[in-house]
OpenMM code with the backbone's topology and positions (N, CA, C; nanometers):
from openmm import Vec3, app, unit

residues = "MET GLY THR LEU LEU ILE PRO GLU LEU ILE ASP VAL ILE ALA VAL VAL ALA ARG THR THR LEU ILE PHE LEU PHE THR TYR PHE THR ILE ARG ILE LEU GLY LYS LYS SER LEU SER GLN PHE THR ILE VAL ASP VAL LEU LEU ILE ILE ALA LEU GLY SER ALA VAL GLY ASP VAL MET ILE TYR GLY GLU ARG THR ILE PRO ILE ILE ILE ALA LEU ILE ALA ILE MET THR VAL ALA PHE LEU ILE LYS SER ILE ASP SER LEU ILE ILE ASN HIS PRO SER ILE GLU LYS LEU ALA LYS GLY GLU PRO THR VAL LEU VAL VAL ASP GLY LYS VAL ASP ASP VAL ALA LEU SER LYS GLU ASP MET THR LEU GLU GLU LEU SER SER LEU LEU ARG GLU ASN GLY TYR ASP LYS VAL THR LYS LEU LYS GLN VAL VAL LEU GLU THR ASP GLY HIS ILE SER VAL LEU GLU LYS ARG THR ILE LYS PRO LYS LYS LYS LYS".split()
positions = [
    Vec3(4.2215, -1.1835, -0.6354),
    Vec3(4.0893, -1.2176, -0.5861),
    Vec3(4.0161, -1.0929, -0.5356),
    Vec3(4.0862, -1.0058, -0.4642),
    Vec3(4.0249, -0.8866, -0.4096),
    Vec3(3.9777, -0.7901, -0.5172),
    Vec3(4.0371, -0.7940, -0.6345),
    Vec3(3.9987, -0.6992, -0.7390),
    Vec3(3.8620, -0.7306, -0.7974),
    Vec3(3.8189, -0.8563, -0.7930),
    Vec3(3.6865, -0.8896, -0.8444),
    Vec3(3.5758, -0.8545, -0.7455),
    Vec3(3.6055, -0.8587, -0.6158),
    Vec3(3.5035, -0.8350, -0.5157),
    Vec3(3.4884, -0.6875, -0.4785),
    Vec3(3.5985, -0.6135, -0.4793),
    Vec3(3.5930, -0.4731, -0.4397),
    Vec3(3.6315, -0.3865, -0.5593),
    Vec3(3.5313, -0.3210, -0.6197),
    Vec3(3.5610, -0.2368, -0.7351),
    Vec3(3.6324, -0.1092, -0.6918),
    Vec3(3.7049, -0.0536, -0.7837),
    Vec3(3.7701, 0.0732, -0.7556),
    Vec3(3.6652, 0.1829, -0.7478),
    Vec3(3.6995, 0.2892, -0.6793),
    Vec3(3.6065, 0.4005, -0.6610),
    Vec3(3.5587, 0.4548, -0.7947),
    Vec3(3.6449, 0.4591, -0.8925),
    Vec3(3.6061, 0.5105, -1.0251),
    Vec3(3.4981, 0.4233, -1.0882),
    Vec3(3.5055, 0.2903, -1.0649),
    Vec3(3.4025, 0.1996, -1.1162),
    Vec3(3.2686, 0.2252, -1.0477),
    Vec3(3.2720, 0.2475, -0.9171),
    Vec3(3.1502, 0.2745, -0.8407),
    Vec3(3.0871, 0.4047, -0.8906),
    Vec3(3.1662, 0.5083, -0.9061),
    Vec3(3.1157, 0.6373, -0.9545),
    Vec3(3.0581, 0.6225, -1.0947),
    Vec3(3.1237, 0.5454, -1.1783),
    Vec3(3.0748, 0.5239, -1.3150),
    Vec3(2.9401, 0.4528, -1.3145),
    Vec3(2.9231, 0.3520, -1.2296),
    Vec3(2.7958, 0.2797, -1.2215),
    Vec3(2.6854, 0.3729, -1.1720),
    Vec3(2.7132, 0.4501, -1.0689),
    Vec3(2.6138, 0.5440, -1.0160),
    Vec3(2.5775, 0.6473, -1.1231),
    Vec3(2.6760, 0.6994, -1.1923),
    Vec3(2.6504, 0.7998, -1.2968),
    Vec3(2.5702, 0.7408, -1.4121),
    Vec3(2.6094, 0.6225, -1.4619),
    Vec3(2.5363, 0.5591, -1.5724),
    Vec3(2.3941, 0.5245, -1.5309),
    Vec3(2.3771, 0.4700, -1.4109),
    Vec3(2.2445, 0.4342, -1.3619),
    Vec3(2.1566, 0.5582, -1.3519),
    Vec3(2.2107, 0.6660, -1.2972),
    Vec3(2.1349, 0.7909, -1.2832),
    Vec3(2.0976, 0.8462, -1.4201),
    Vec3(2.1914, 0.8481, -1.5131),
    Vec3(2.1660, 0.9000, -1.6473),
    Vec3(2.0562, 0.8193, -1.7174),
    Vec3(2.0681, 0.6876, -1.7145),
    Vec3(1.9690, 0.6018, -1.7802),
    Vec3(1.8334, 0.6133, -1.7110),
    Vec3(1.8333, 0.6191, -1.5796),
    Vec3(1.7097, 0.6340, -1.5033),
    Vec3(1.6368, 0.7620, -1.5427),
    Vec3(1.7079, 0.8737, -1.5428),
    Vec3(1.6462, 1.0026, -1.5765),
    Vec3(1.6025, 1.0069, -1.7232),
    Vec3(1.6835, 0.9522, -1.8121),
    Vec3(1.6459, 0.9465, -1.9538),
    Vec3(1.5169, 0.8667, -1.9711),
    Vec3(1.5088, 0.7525, -1.9048),
    Vec3(1.3899, 0.6676, -1.9130),
    Vec3(1.2688, 0.7389, -1.8527),
    Vec3(1.2908, 0.8072, -1.7414),
    Vec3(1.1832, 0.8819, -1.6766),
    Vec3(1.1210, 0.9819, -1.7734),
    Vec3(1.2036, 1.0643, -1.8361),
    Vec3(1.1508, 1.1662, -1.9267),
    Vec3(1.0928, 1.1046, -2.0545),
    Vec3(1.1474, 0.9940, -2.0991),
    Vec3(1.0917, 0.9258, -2.2163),
    Vec3(0.9506, 0.8745, -2.1857),
    Vec3(0.9326, 0.8159, -2.0690),
    Vec3(0.8007, 0.7656, -2.0304),
    Vec3(0.7027, 0.8812, -2.0131),
    Vec3(0.7493, 0.9934, -1.9581),
    Vec3(0.6620, 1.1114, -1.9434),
    Vec3(0.6142, 1.1604, -2.0794),
    Vec3(0.7016, 1.1553, -2.1791),
    Vec3(0.6657, 1.2000, -2.3135),
    Vec3(0.5597, 1.1069, -2.3738),
    Vec3(0.5663, 0.9789, -2.3409),
    Vec3(0.4697, 0.8824, -2.3945),
    Vec3(0.3277, 0.9113, -2.3492),
    Vec3(0.3112, 0.9715, -2.2344),
    Vec3(0.1783, 1.0126, -2.1906),
    Vec3(0.1152, 0.9217, -2.0888),
    Vec3(0.0041, 0.9712, -2.0345),
    Vec3(-0.0654, 0.9033, -1.9253),
    Vec3(-0.1258, 0.7712, -1.9650),
    Vec3(-0.1865, 0.7655, -2.0833),
    Vec3(-0.2606, 0.6448, -2.1170),
    Vec3(-0.1704, 0.5235, -2.1336),
    Vec3(-0.0415, 0.5452, -2.1595),
    Vec3(0.0490, 0.4310, -2.1727),
    Vec3(0.0840, 0.3714, -2.0369),
    Vec3(0.0598, 0.4457, -1.9304),
    Vec3(0.0929, 0.3966, -1.7972),
    Vec3(-0.0180, 0.3123, -1.7363),
    Vec3(-0.1410, 0.3436, -1.7731),
    Vec3(-0.2587, 0.2740, -1.7241),
    Vec3(-0.2605, 0.2674, -1.5721),
    Vec3(-0.2376, 0.1512, -1.5119),
    Vec3(-0.2534, 0.1382, -1.3676),
    Vec3(-0.1271, 0.1694, -1.2891),
    Vec3(-0.0155, 0.1910, -1.3560),
    Vec3(0.1091, 0.2185, -1.2867),
    Vec3(0.1384, 0.3675, -1.2853),
    Vec3(0.2038, 0.4128, -1.1792),
    Vec3(0.2562, 0.5488, -1.1819),
    Vec3(0.3864, 0.5438, -1.2601),
    Vec3(0.4335, 0.6592, -1.3018),
    Vec3(0.5584, 0.6644, -1.3775),
    Vec3(0.6737, 0.6099, -1.2932),
    Vec3(0.6709, 0.6353, -1.1629),
    Vec3(0.7770, 0.5859, -1.0753),
    Vec3(0.7708, 0.4339, -1.0657),
    Vec3(0.6499, 0.3765, -1.0645),
    Vec3(0.6360, 0.2299, -1.0636),
    Vec3(0.7003, 0.1684, -1.1880),
    Vec3(0.6707, 0.2271, -1.3026),
    Vec3(0.7243, 0.1757, -1.4286),
    Vec3(0.8767, 0.1837, -1.4289),
    Vec3(0.9287, 0.2980, -1.3857),
    Vec3(1.0745, 0.3140, -1.3802),
    Vec3(1.1390, 0.2144, -1.2856),
    Vec3(1.0761, 0.1940, -1.1725),
    Vec3(1.1292, 0.0995, -1.0747),
    Vec3(1.1351, -0.0410, -1.1332),
    Vec3(1.0293, -0.0800, -1.2020),
    Vec3(1.0245, -0.2123, -1.2643),
    Vec3(1.1360, -0.2265, -1.3684),
    Vec3(1.1490, -0.1267, -1.4547),
    Vec3(1.2512, -0.1325, -1.5602),
    Vec3(1.3920, -0.1321, -1.5014),
    Vec3(1.4174, -0.0359, -1.4142),
    Vec3(1.5533, -0.0199, -1.3613),
    Vec3(1.5968, -0.1387, -1.2761),
    Vec3(1.5113, -0.1799, -1.1854),
    Vec3(1.5489, -0.2932, -1.1006),
    Vec3(1.5550, -0.4230, -1.1807),
    Vec3(1.4626, -0.4387, -1.2742),
    Vec3(1.4653, -0.5581, -1.3586),
    Vec3(1.5952, -0.5695, -1.4356),
    Vec3(1.6403, -0.4583, -1.4875),
    Vec3(1.7656, -0.4588, -1.5627),
    Vec3(1.8854, -0.4862, -1.4718),
    Vec3(1.8912, -0.4175, -1.3586),
    Vec3(2.0046, -0.4347, -1.2669),
    Vec3(2.0102, -0.5764, -1.2114),
    Vec3(1.8965, -0.6306, -1.1777),
    Vec3(1.8913, -0.7654, -1.1212),
    Vec3(1.9130, -0.8705, -1.2302),
    Vec3(1.8522, -0.8487, -1.3457),
    Vec3(1.8611, -0.9468, -1.4538),
    Vec3(2.0025, -0.9709, -1.5035),
    Vec3(2.0767, -0.8629, -1.5232),
    Vec3(2.2128, -0.8778, -1.5744),
    Vec3(2.3015, -0.9603, -1.4823),
    Vec3(2.2932, -0.9326, -1.3538),
    Vec3(2.3793, -1.0056, -1.2605),
    Vec3(2.3359, -1.1513, -1.2458),
    Vec3(2.2068, -1.1779, -1.2693),
    Vec3(2.1602, -1.3165, -1.2607),
    Vec3(2.2021, -1.3963, -1.3836),
    Vec3(2.2093, -1.3322, -1.4985),
    Vec3(2.2372, -1.4024, -1.6230),
    Vec3(2.3868, -1.4134, -1.6516),
    Vec3(2.4580, -1.3029, -1.6363),
    Vec3(2.5998, -1.3005, -1.6703),
    Vec3(2.6850, -1.3396, -1.5508),
    Vec3(2.8027, -1.3910, -1.5789),
    Vec3(2.8929, -1.4352, -1.4735),
    Vec3(2.9571, -1.3200, -1.3977),
    Vec3(3.0234, -1.3549, -1.2899),
    Vec3(3.0897, -1.2583, -1.2018),
    Vec3(3.1944, -1.1754, -1.2758),
    Vec3(3.2591, -1.2327, -1.3747),
    Vec3(3.3624, -1.1578, -1.4483),
    Vec3(3.3015, -1.0507, -1.5380),
    Vec3(3.1809, -1.0765, -1.5889),
    Vec3(3.1144, -0.9778, -1.6741),
    Vec3(3.0530, -0.8675, -1.5895),
    Vec3(2.9752, -0.9050, -1.4898),
    Vec3(2.9093, -0.8078, -1.4010),
    Vec3(2.9328, -0.8540, -1.2577),
    Vec3(3.0288, -0.7951, -1.1916),
    Vec3(3.0494, -0.8332, -1.0506),
    Vec3(2.9251, -0.8021, -0.9674),
    Vec3(2.8955, -0.8894, -0.8728),
    Vec3(2.7769, -0.8735, -0.7893),
    Vec3(2.7776, -0.7382, -0.7177),
    Vec3(2.8904, -0.6944, -0.6734),
    Vec3(2.8983, -0.5668, -0.6012),
    Vec3(2.8555, -0.4505, -0.6918),
    Vec3(2.8881, -0.4585, -0.8189),
    Vec3(2.8482, -0.3539, -0.9145),
    Vec3(2.6956, -0.3546, -0.9300),
    Vec3(2.6364, -0.4732, -0.9400),
    Vec3(2.4904, -0.4823, -0.9503),
    Vec3(2.4238, -0.4281, -0.8241),
    Vec3(2.4803, -0.4600, -0.7092),
    Vec3(2.4255, -0.4093, -0.5836),
    Vec3(2.4329, -0.2562, -0.5779),
    Vec3(2.5411, -0.2001, -0.6273),
    Vec3(2.5547, -0.0538, -0.6314),
    Vec3(2.4479, 0.0057, -0.7235),
    Vec3(2.4252, -0.0579, -0.8391),
    Vec3(2.3221, -0.0088, -0.9318),
    Vec3(2.1835, -0.0167, -0.8680),
    Vec3(2.1538, -0.1277, -0.8002),
    Vec3(2.0244, -0.1446, -0.7346),
    Vec3(2.0063, -0.0398, -0.6244),
    Vec3(2.1093, -0.0165, -0.5462),
    Vec3(2.1011, 0.0840, -0.4401),
    Vec3(2.0855, 0.2245, -0.4987),
    Vec3(2.1487, 0.2499, -0.6120),
    Vec3(2.1342, 0.3799, -0.6770),
    Vec3(1.9898, 0.4003, -0.7221),
    Vec3(1.9297, 0.2983, -0.7810),
    Vec3(1.7891, 0.3071, -0.8236),
    Vec3(1.6995, 0.3302, -0.7015),
    Vec3(1.7222, 0.2555, -0.5943),
    Vec3(1.6420, 0.2719, -0.4730),
    Vec3(1.6567, 0.4143, -0.4178),
    Vec3(1.7780, 0.4657, -0.4174),
    Vec3(1.8031, 0.6027, -0.3709),
    Vec3(1.7299, 0.7042, -0.4595),
    Vec3(1.7350, 0.6853, -0.5909),
    Vec3(1.6668, 0.7774, -0.6821),
    Vec3(1.5155, 0.7757, -0.6601),
    Vec3(1.4591, 0.6574, -0.6421),
    Vec3(1.3152, 0.6446, -0.6181),
    Vec3(1.2770, 0.7163, -0.4880),
    Vec3(1.3520, 0.6904, -0.3815),
    Vec3(1.3235, 0.7560, -0.2538),
    Vec3(1.3400, 0.9073, -0.2660),
    Vec3(1.4397, 0.9522, -0.3379),
    Vec3(1.4620, 1.0961, -0.3563),
    Vec3(1.3474, 1.1600, -0.4324),
    Vec3(1.3037, 1.0962, -0.5399),
    Vec3(1.1912, 1.1491, -0.6183),
    Vec3(1.0646, 1.1511, -0.5332),
    Vec3(1.0377, 1.0426, -0.4595),
    Vec3(0.9205, 1.0382, -0.3723),
    Vec3(0.9243, 1.1513, -0.2691),
    Vec3(1.0400, 1.1730, -0.2099),
    Vec3(1.0551, 1.2789, -0.1105),
    Vec3(1.0330, 1.4166, -0.1722),
    Vec3(1.0898, 1.4390, -0.2904),
    Vec3(1.0704, 1.5668, -0.3591),
    Vec3(0.9237, 1.5894, -0.3928),
    Vec3(0.8576, 1.4843, -0.4394),
    Vec3(0.7158, 1.4945, -0.4758),
    Vec3(0.6312, 1.5286, -0.3536),
    Vec3(0.6602, 1.4657, -0.2413),
    Vec3(0.5830, 1.4898, -0.1200),
    Vec3(0.6050, 1.6320, -0.0672),
    Vec3(0.7284, 1.6799, -0.0737),
    Vec3(0.7625, 1.8082, -0.0123),
    Vec3(0.7519, 1.9299, -0.1029),
    Vec3(0.7392, 1.9094, -0.2325),
    Vec3(0.7358, 2.0221, -0.3260),
    Vec3(0.6256, 2.0025, -0.4297),
    Vec3(0.5126, 2.0709, -0.4129),
    Vec3(0.4004, 2.0556, -0.5065),
    Vec3(0.4372, 2.0847, -0.6523),
    Vec3(0.5275, 2.1795, -0.6760),
    Vec3(0.5653, 2.2103, -0.8145),
    Vec3(0.6401, 2.0934, -0.8779),
    Vec3(0.7177, 2.0231, -0.7997),
    Vec3(0.7893, 1.9055, -0.8505),
    Vec3(0.6911, 1.7909, -0.8711),
    Vec3(0.5888, 1.7837, -0.7859),
    Vec3(0.4863, 1.6807, -0.8042),
    Vec3(0.4180, 1.6977, -0.9398),
    Vec3(0.3877, 1.8217, -0.9746),
    Vec3(0.3234, 1.8485, -1.1033),
    Vec3(0.4153, 1.8069, -1.2184),
    Vec3(0.5446, 1.8364, -1.2055),
    Vec3(0.6414, 1.7985, -1.3092),
    Vec3(0.6553, 1.6465, -1.3178),
    Vec3(0.6631, 1.5804, -1.2039),
    Vec3(0.6862, 1.4357, -1.2003),
    Vec3(0.5642, 1.3552, -1.2409),
    Vec3(0.4477, 1.3956, -1.1935),
    Vec3(0.3270, 1.3173, -1.2186),
    Vec3(0.2421, 1.3717, -1.3317),
    Vec3(0.2634, 1.4973, -1.3672),
    Vec3(0.1806, 1.5589, -1.4696),
    Vec3(0.0527, 1.6120, -1.4085),
    Vec3(-0.0375, 1.6547, -1.4934),
    Vec3(-0.1653, 1.7075, -1.4482),
    Vec3(-0.2781, 1.6341, -1.5186),
    Vec3(-0.3917, 1.6233, -1.4528),
    Vec3(-0.5071, 1.5638, -1.5205),
    Vec3(-0.5456, 1.6479, -1.6425),
    Vec3(-0.6025, 1.5823, -1.7433),
    Vec3(-0.6444, 1.6516, -1.8647),
    Vec3(-0.7946, 1.6346, -1.8822),
    Vec3(-0.8639, 1.7478, -1.8977),
    Vec3(-1.0083, 1.7446, -1.9198),
    Vec3(-1.0322, 1.7135, -2.0676),
    Vec3(-1.1005, 1.6013, -2.0939),
    Vec3(-1.1244, 1.5561, -2.2308),
    Vec3(-1.2645, 1.5903, -2.2811),
    Vec3(-1.3596, 1.6000, -2.1890),
    Vec3(-1.4977, 1.6299, -2.2259),
    Vec3(-1.5499, 1.7380, -2.1316),
    Vec3(-1.6122, 1.8405, -2.1895),
    Vec3(-1.6746, 1.9468, -2.1114),
    Vec3(-1.8174, 1.9651, -2.1624),
    Vec3(-1.9120, 1.9551, -2.0718),
    Vec3(-2.0541, 1.9718, -2.1048),
    Vec3(-2.0969, 1.8909, -2.2270),
    Vec3(-2.0559, 1.7654, -2.2304),
    Vec3(-2.0992, 1.6754, -2.3365),
    Vec3(-2.0259, 1.6901, -2.4680),
    Vec3(-1.9232, 1.7758, -2.4723),
    Vec3(-1.8484, 1.7963, -2.5961),
    Vec3(-1.7028, 1.7554, -2.5759),
    Vec3(-1.6522, 1.6770, -2.6711),
    Vec3(-1.5146, 1.6301, -2.6657),
    Vec3(-1.4216, 1.7451, -2.7028),
    Vec3(-1.3173, 1.7624, -2.6230),
    Vec3(-1.2148, 1.8622, -2.6509),
    Vec3(-1.1086, 1.7956, -2.7390),
    Vec3(-1.1172, 1.8213, -2.8697),
    Vec3(-1.0264, 1.7569, -2.9653),
    Vec3(-0.8803, 1.7936, -2.9407),
    Vec3(-0.8552, 1.9157, -2.8948),
    Vec3(-0.7177, 1.9593, -2.8673),
    Vec3(-0.6598, 1.8781, -2.7509),
    Vec3(-0.7391, 1.8611, -2.6443),
    Vec3(-0.6934, 1.7820, -2.5293),
    Vec3(-0.6733, 1.6361, -2.5678),
    Vec3(-0.7625, 1.5840, -2.6509),
    Vec3(-0.7509, 1.4457, -2.6985),
    Vec3(-0.6213, 1.4280, -2.7766),
    Vec3(-0.5936, 1.5224, -2.8642),
    Vec3(-0.4722, 1.5190, -2.9447),
    Vec3(-0.3475, 1.5303, -2.8569),
    Vec3(-0.3540, 1.6174, -2.7584),
    Vec3(-0.2409, 1.6363, -2.6661),
    Vec3(-0.2053, 1.5050, -2.5957),
    Vec3(-0.3055, 1.4251, -2.5679),
    Vec3(-0.2839, 1.2974, -2.4991),
    Vec3(-0.2640, 1.1811, -2.5966),
    Vec3(-0.2524, 1.2126, -2.7254),
    Vec3(-0.2361, 1.1086, -2.8288),
    Vec3(-0.3454, 1.0027, -2.8181),
    Vec3(-0.4673, 1.0484, -2.7997),
    Vec3(-0.5810, 0.9590, -2.7836),
    Vec3(-0.6811, 0.9855, -2.8962),
    Vec3(-0.7357, 0.8794, -2.9480),
    Vec3(-0.8370, 0.8939, -3.0524),
    Vec3(-0.9757, 0.8975, -2.9890),
    Vec3(-1.0721, 0.9434, -3.0658),
    Vec3(-1.2113, 0.9449, -3.0200),
    Vec3(-1.2582, 0.8025, -2.9913),
    Vec3(-1.2122, 0.7069, -3.0726),
    Vec3(-1.2493, 0.5666, -3.0514),
    Vec3(-1.1946, 0.5148, -2.9180),
    Vec3(-1.0713, 0.5535, -2.8842),
    Vec3(-1.0132, 0.5107, -2.7557),
    Vec3(-1.0905, 0.5708, -2.6386),
    Vec3(-1.1262, 0.6978, -2.6502),
    Vec3(-1.2052, 0.7621, -2.5451),
    Vec3(-1.3410, 0.6927, -2.5315),
    Vec3(-1.4057, 0.6681, -2.6441),
    Vec3(-1.5355, 0.6006, -2.6415),
    Vec3(-1.5247, 0.4632, -2.5763),
    Vec3(-1.4190, 0.3919, -2.6061),
    Vec3(-1.3967, 0.2602, -2.5475),
    Vec3(-1.3803, 0.2702, -2.3959),
    Vec3(-1.3000, 0.3672, -2.3496),
    Vec3(-1.2831, 0.3867, -2.2052),
    Vec3(-1.4156, 0.4207, -2.1377),
    Vec3(-1.4940, 0.5039, -2.2042),
    Vec3(-1.6240, 0.5404, -2.1481),
    Vec3(-1.7165, 0.4198, -2.1398),
    Vec3(-1.7190, 0.3384, -2.2460),
    Vec3(-1.8027, 0.2169, -2.2449),
    Vec3(-1.7592, 0.1213, -2.1340),
    Vec3(-1.6264, 0.1072, -2.1156),
    Vec3(-1.5752, 0.0204, -2.0091),
    Vec3(-1.6223, 0.0659, -1.8719),
    Vec3(-1.6501, 0.1952, -1.8602),
    Vec3(-1.6954, 0.2521, -1.7335),
    Vec3(-1.8470, 0.2708, -1.7281),
    Vec3(-1.9168, 0.2163, -1.8267),
    Vec3(-2.0621, 0.2158, -1.8240),
    Vec3(-2.1305, 0.3378, -1.8837),
    Vec3(-2.0606, 0.4134, -1.9643),
    Vec3(-2.1191, 0.5320, -2.0270),
    Vec3(-2.1241, 0.5128, -2.1775),
    Vec3(-2.2412, 0.5366, -2.2358),
    Vec3(-2.2546, 0.5136, -2.3792),
    Vec3(-2.2599, 0.6423, -2.4613),
    Vec3(-2.2961, 0.7536, -2.3993),
    Vec3(-2.3081, 0.8783, -2.4750),
    Vec3(-2.2318, 0.9910, -2.4069),
    Vec3(-2.1440, 1.0534, -2.4806),
    Vec3(-2.0654, 1.1660, -2.4300),
    Vec3(-2.1568, 1.2826, -2.3953),
    Vec3(-2.2629, 1.2981, -2.4703),
    Vec3(-2.3536, 1.4116, -2.4506),
    Vec3(-2.4199, 1.4112, -2.3126),
    Vec3(-2.4219, 1.2966, -2.2457),
    Vec3(-2.4820, 1.2863, -2.1127),
    Vec3(-2.3837, 1.3227, -2.0011),
    Vec3(-2.2596, 1.3547, -2.0406),
    Vec3(-2.1549, 1.3752, -1.9409),
    Vec3(-2.1193, 1.5228, -1.9256),
    Vec3(-2.1022, 1.5647, -1.8017),
    Vec3(-2.0613, 1.7023, -1.7741),
    Vec3(-1.9109, 1.7167, -1.7967),
    Vec3(-1.8334, 1.6187, -1.7478),
    Vec3(-1.6884, 1.6284, -1.7601),
    Vec3(-1.6259, 1.4889, -1.7569),
    Vec3(-1.5231, 1.4713, -1.8405),
    Vec3(-1.4427, 1.3494, -1.8393),
    Vec3(-1.2974, 1.3943, -1.8270),
    Vec3(-1.2284, 1.3389, -1.7268),
    Vec3(-1.0910, 1.3787, -1.6993),
    Vec3(-1.0002, 1.2566, -1.7115),
    Vec3(-0.8921, 1.2714, -1.7875),
    Vec3(-0.7877, 1.1689, -1.7918),
    Vec3(-0.6930, 1.1992, -1.6765),
    Vec3(-0.6944, 1.1127, -1.5760),
    Vec3(-0.6125, 1.1343, -1.4567),
    Vec3(-0.4662, 1.1041, -1.4864),
    Vec3(-0.3786, 1.1436, -1.3968),
    Vec3(-0.2349, 1.1266, -1.4185),
    Vec3(-0.1928, 0.9805, -1.4190),
    Vec3(-0.2768, 0.8920, -1.3637),
    Vec3(-0.2428, 0.7497, -1.3635),
    Vec3(-0.3001, 0.6751, -1.4840),
    Vec3(-0.3641, 0.7497, -1.5766),
    Vec3(-0.4170, 0.6882, -1.6975),
    Vec3(-0.5631, 0.6493, -1.6905),
    Vec3(-0.6245, 0.6546, -1.5729),
    Vec3(-0.7672, 0.6251, -1.5582),
    Vec3(-0.8490, 0.7494, -1.5928),
    Vec3(-0.9781, 0.7276, -1.6161),
    Vec3(-1.0652, 0.8421, -1.6406),
    Vec3(-1.1615, 0.8596, -1.5230),
    Vec3(-1.1930, 0.9847, -1.4969),
    Vec3(-1.2957, 1.0198, -1.3990),
    Vec3(-1.4093, 1.0832, -1.4769),
    Vec3(-1.5317, 1.0474, -1.4417),
    Vec3(-1.6471, 1.0944, -1.5167),
    Vec3(-1.7468, 1.1611, -1.4222),
    Vec3(-1.7920, 1.2803, -1.4606),
    Vec3(-1.9009, 1.3483, -1.3914),
    Vec3(-2.0191, 1.3540, -1.4869),
    Vec3(-2.1319, 1.3028, -1.4421),
    Vec3(-2.2512, 1.3046, -1.5259),
    Vec3(-2.3222, 1.4386, -1.5120),
    Vec3(-2.3940, 1.4750, -1.6185),
    Vec3(-2.4777, 1.5939, -1.6111),
    Vec3(-2.5927, 1.5640, -1.5174),
    Vec3(-2.6272, 1.6618, -1.4384),
    Vec3(-2.7432, 1.6446, -1.3501),
    Vec3(-2.8671, 1.6884, -1.4251),
    Vec3(-2.9650, 1.6070, -1.4157),
    Vec3(-3.0927, 1.6465, -1.4752),
    Vec3(-3.1832, 1.6923, -1.3624),
    Vec3(-3.2242, 1.8149, -1.3717),
    Vec3(-3.3099, 1.8721, -1.2676),
    Vec3(-3.4546, 1.8492, -1.3078),
    Vec3(-3.5215, 1.7773, -1.2241),
    Vec3(-3.6637, 1.7480, -1.2512),
    Vec3(-3.7478, 1.8566, -1.1867),
    Vec3(-3.8445, 1.9062, -1.2607),
    Vec3(-3.9301, 2.0101, -1.2009),
    Vec3(-4.0102, 1.9532, -1.0839),
    Vec3(-4.0280, 2.0397, -0.9846),
    Vec3(-4.1052, 1.9975, -0.8667),
    Vec3(-4.2529, 1.9890, -0.9044),
    Vec3(-4.3158, 1.8898, -0.8482),
    Vec3(-4.4597, 1.8719, -0.8752),
    Vec3(-4.5389, 1.9735, -0.7956),
    Vec3(-4.6372, 2.0309, -0.8617),
    Vec3(-4.7251, 2.1258, -0.7940),
    Vec3(-4.8321, 2.0472, -0.7195),
    Vec3(-4.8635, 2.0960, -0.6016),
    Vec3(-4.9646, 2.0274, -0.5200),
    Vec3(-5.0983, 2.0929, -0.5327),
] * unit.nanometer
topology = app.Topology()
chain = topology.addChain("A")
for resn in residues:
    res = topology.addResidue(resn, chain)
    for name in ("N", "CA", "C"):
        topology.addAtom(name, app.Element.getBySymbol(name[0]), res)
């Protein structure tokens, strides 16, 4: 009876190692997919959803003999520890923040689309136009700058039109 409830140390280490490996692999895979695939979630949010969903789901579906509850709890705690560690690193080290979250990408400068930046983000001109329309902009030429933020949203700066002062 005790063998099902208390895993051996080697089992605990294996779960922590597998969870860490899969977590980091998933993290870098999502980073490669790019900002626009994340939309409203941060990369850490997406990882948390995937990792916790998997750890919780398996123990809920499979019986105690397949996945002992203690093993699932260890996996969940490992994910929580990894999330807290990444958050702490991001807060305390700006260079790690850039690596973890990425950097905003300027897509439009002075009314002209930067095709290289668009390509880098795996975004088409039609997708950019759609995002701009969703935000109330119909012409790129009227925009000073469009930035794809690290969370997948766009920030838009309009060109200022300077009106000549009226002579009295």
